Structures are given as structure tokens and as C-alpha cells.
N, C-alpha and C positions, 0 to 999 in steps of 0.2 A: 884881482885876488880871490880867490875860494871862497874863505872867511867871510868875506864882502856882499858875495851871490849868494851864496845861503843864506844869509841873514835877509838881505834883500826880498828873495822868495818866499821868506816866512812870513815876513810882514805883510808883502804883497797878496797874498793867501790868506792874510790875518789870522794867523798862526802863532800861538803861546810855544814859546821850545818846547815845554810839556806835549802841546797838543802832536809836535812837529815828530818828537819822541814815539809817541802812541802813534803815529800814523806810520813811522817806519817801524816801528818793534824794536825800536834799540833805547837804550838808557840817555836819560835827559843830559848827565854829563859830557854825552859823545859831539850830543848837541852842542852844548854851552862848548867846550872846547875846538870842533871847527869853527866855529863864530871869533874866538878870541885867539885862533891860528895857534892854538897848541895840539894841534894833532889832526894829519893830515888823512882824509877819506884813502879808503880802500878801493881797490878797483872795483869790487861789489858794489859799497857802499854808494860809489860815483853814479852806478846803473840803476839801483833803486832810487834814490834821488829823482835821478834824470825821470825815471817814469814815473814815482810819486809827483813830480810836478810837469810831467809832459813838454819835456824839454831836453835840448840834448846834452852828452856829456860836455863835448866840446865847449859849449852854451858857458856849462859849470865851470869850468877848465880854464875860460877867457878867451880861448879860443875861434869863437867868432861870438859874433855881437848880435847876430836875431838868433831867439828861442827858440825859434820852430823852424828849421831847416830841412828835417824830413819828415815823409808823412809816419803816420804810425806803425806803419807795417816794416819799412825800412830802421825803426828804433829797435820794435820790436826783434829783428835779424840780427840788428847789434849788441841787444844784449845776449843773445842766443850764443853769438857766437863768441863772447866775450868771456861766457859761463865754459864754455867747450872748447878754449883756444887750448890751455891748459892740459886738458884730457887729450885732445886732438896733438900735441906734439911728444905723448908720451907713445903712440902706435910705433907698432912694427912696421916695416916697409910694406911689408904685403897687406896691414890692415887699412894704411894710406892711398895703396894702391885700390882695393875694394871701396873704398870711400871715396876717392876720385872718380869710379867707373859708376858708382851709384848716382854720385850726381850728375854726371854726363846721361845718363838712363834718367833724371828729372827733368833735364832740362831739354832732351828728346821727348819726354811724355808732356811734359806742360806749354812743349814753344808756342807763341801766340804768333 
């Protein structure tokens, strides 16, 4: 359960609710509501927490047991993807084709 995970992570990192709120630049009440299961985190909240604690979003959600299943580079890609997915969905077909072409270009350019 998310509420238990967030409290556990906060305590493992020797943070008070207030200190965690400062670290995340959010309100103390938001942290308290997460920990008492009175409020669910948003997608952006999950990404922010995962980055702050250097863990995966899947771990926060209880979908995996290991805290660190991905390297930092892949976590950053996941963060970028999560932030951009809504914008990508709104693109026109032409823009999506251009995006696909650009990705193919980058794959060829940086092929190892």
C-alpha cells in the first residue's frame, strides 16, 4: 500500500513529514494525507517521489519488491516519458510521423 511505503521511505531517510514536504516542495498536509491514505498521489507526485528517493514508481505502487530495478538513466527516461505522454497524445498525425522519423534518426545516429 502506498501510504505505508511513503511513511517507510520517509523514516528510512530520517525525514520528518515537514522535511519531506520541503524536499518535494509540497505541503505538509499532502504528506500527511498520503501517509494516512486520505489522498492518492498524482502521476507527477509519484515521479517526484521516485526521483527524490531514487526508487522506481513501480516500487512505490507495490508492483515490485526491489527499490532499485532500473539504472538512473532509465528512470530519467521514464520521468520524461510520463511528463510528455499527455502532450504526445494531443499531436496531429503529421506531427506523430515527424516524431517517429526523428526517433529513427536518433537510433541510427547513436547506434552502438
